[in-house]
C-alpha positions in Angstrom: 12.4 14.1 6.7 9.5 11.8 5.7 6.9 11.0 8.2 4.6 8.0 8.6 1.8 10.2 7.3 3.8 11.0 4.1 4.3 7.3 3.6 0.6 6.6 4.0 -0.3 9.4 1.6 2.0 8.1 -1.1 1.0 4.5 -0.6 -2.8 5.2 -0.8 -2.4 7.7 -3.6 -0.6 5.1 -5.7 -3.2 2.5 -4.9 -6.1 4.8 -5.9 -4.5 6.2 -9.1 -3.3 2.7 -10.2 -6.7 1.3 -9.9 -9.3 0.5 -12.6 -11.8 3.0 -13.8 -14.4 1.7 -11.3 -11.8 2.2 -8.5 -11.7 -0.8 -6.3 -11.3 1.0 -3.0 -10.5 -2.1 -0.9 -6.9 -2.5 0.3 -6.0 -6.0 1.5 -4.1 -6.0 4.8 -4.0 -9.6 5.9 -1.7 -12.6 5.4 1.4 -10.4 4.6 0.1 -9.9 1.1 0.6 -6.1 1.2 3.9 -6.5 3.0 5.3 -8.8 0.3 3.9 -6.7 -2.5 5.6 -3.6 -1.0 8.9 -5.5 -0.6 8.7 -6.5 -4.3 8.2 -2.9 -5.4 10.9 -1.5 -3.1 13.3 -4.0 -4.6 12.6 -2.6 -8.1 13.1 1.0 -6.9 9.5 1.8 -7.2 8.4 4.7 -5.0 10.6 7.7 -4.1 14.0 6.9 -2.4 12.8 8.6 0.8 9.8 6.3 0.9 11.9 3.1 0.3 14.5 4.1 2.9 11.9 4.3 5.6 10.6 0.7 5.1 12.2 -2.3 6.7 11.2 -5.9 6.0 11.7 -9.1 7.8 11.1 -12.7 6.9 9.6 -15.0 9.5 7.5 -18.1 10.0 4.5 -16.3 8.6 6.2 -14.7 5.6 7.3 -11.2 4.8 6.5 -8.4 7.3 7.0 -4.7 6.7 7.8 -3.4 10.1 6.4 0.1 9.4 3.2 -1.0 7.7 1.1 -1.2 10.9 2.0 2.3 11.7 1.3 3.5 8.2 -2.1 1.9 8.2 -2.9 3.3 11.7 -1.9 6.7 10.5 -4.0 6.4 7.4 -7.0 5.5 9.5 -6.3 8.3 12.0 -6.1 10.8 9.1 -9.4 9.4 7.7 -7.6 8.2 4.5 -9.0 4.7 5.2 -11.9 3.2 7.2 -11.3 1.1 10.2 -10.3 -2.4 9.1 -13.2 -4.8 8.8 -13.6 -6.9 12.0 -11.4 -9.7 10.7 -8.6 -7.3 9.7 -8.6 -8.7 6.1 -9.1 -5.4 4.3 -9.7 -1.7 4.8 -11.7 0.7 2.6 -9.6 3.5 1.0 -11.4 6.9 1.2 -8.9 8.8 -0.9 -10.3 10.2 -4.2 -8.3 10.9 -7.3 -8.4 14.6 -6.5 -7.1 14.0 -3.0 -4.4 11.7 -4.3 -3.3 14.3 -6.8 -3.2 17.0 -4.1 -1.3 14.9 -1.6 1.3 13.9 -4.3 1.7 17.6 -5.3 2.4 18.6 -1.7 5.0 15.8 -1.4 6.5 16.7 -4.8 5.8 13.2 -6.2 5.0 12.8 -9.9 1.4 11.7 -10.4 2.3 9.4 -13.4 5.0 7.7 -11.4 2.5 7.1 -8.6 0.0 5.7 -11.1 2.6 3.2 -12.4 3.6 2.2 -8.8 -0.1 1.7 -8.1 -0.6 -0.5 -11.1 2.5 -2.6 -10.1 1.4 -2.7 -6.4 -2.0 -4.0 -7.4 -0.5 -6.7 -9.6 1.9 -7.7 -6.8 -0.9 -7.9 -4.3 -2.9 -10.1 -6.6 0.1 -12.4 -7.2 0.8 -12.7 -3.5 -2.9 -13.2 -2.6 -3.1 -16.0 -5.2 0.0 -17.6 -3.6 -1.5 -17.4 -0.1 -4.8 -18.8 -1.3 -3.0 -21.7 -3.1 -1.2 -22.6 0.1 -4.2 -22.6 2.3 -6.4 -24.7 0.2 -6.3 -28.4 1.1 
């Protein structure tokens, strides 16, 4: 049975492996951007089925919310996979290296190339949702 730590490891491994060569290590965590991006990917069957089955999403006044994302991010921080969020809770720094990501995925029996493609798609969805949030907050 998958744990919150397993979810954090897959999410952060995908983020790191799907990044550019210079490895943007910042994960946006505000305004429901990551929540909405995860929902989009789950709808396309990205990530292992055990990962997708653990996530629940709601739609509210403030947009999409992944009910498990807070626990995943807390676990990631407790496991030292991320830094503490910046004071405004806009982003967190990912401390996972490529080697760590590969090792975690191996232990979870998750294909590295699959994780890389999920990471690329996740980053694109985050950018898309961030642009939409910024467009709605500009007067």
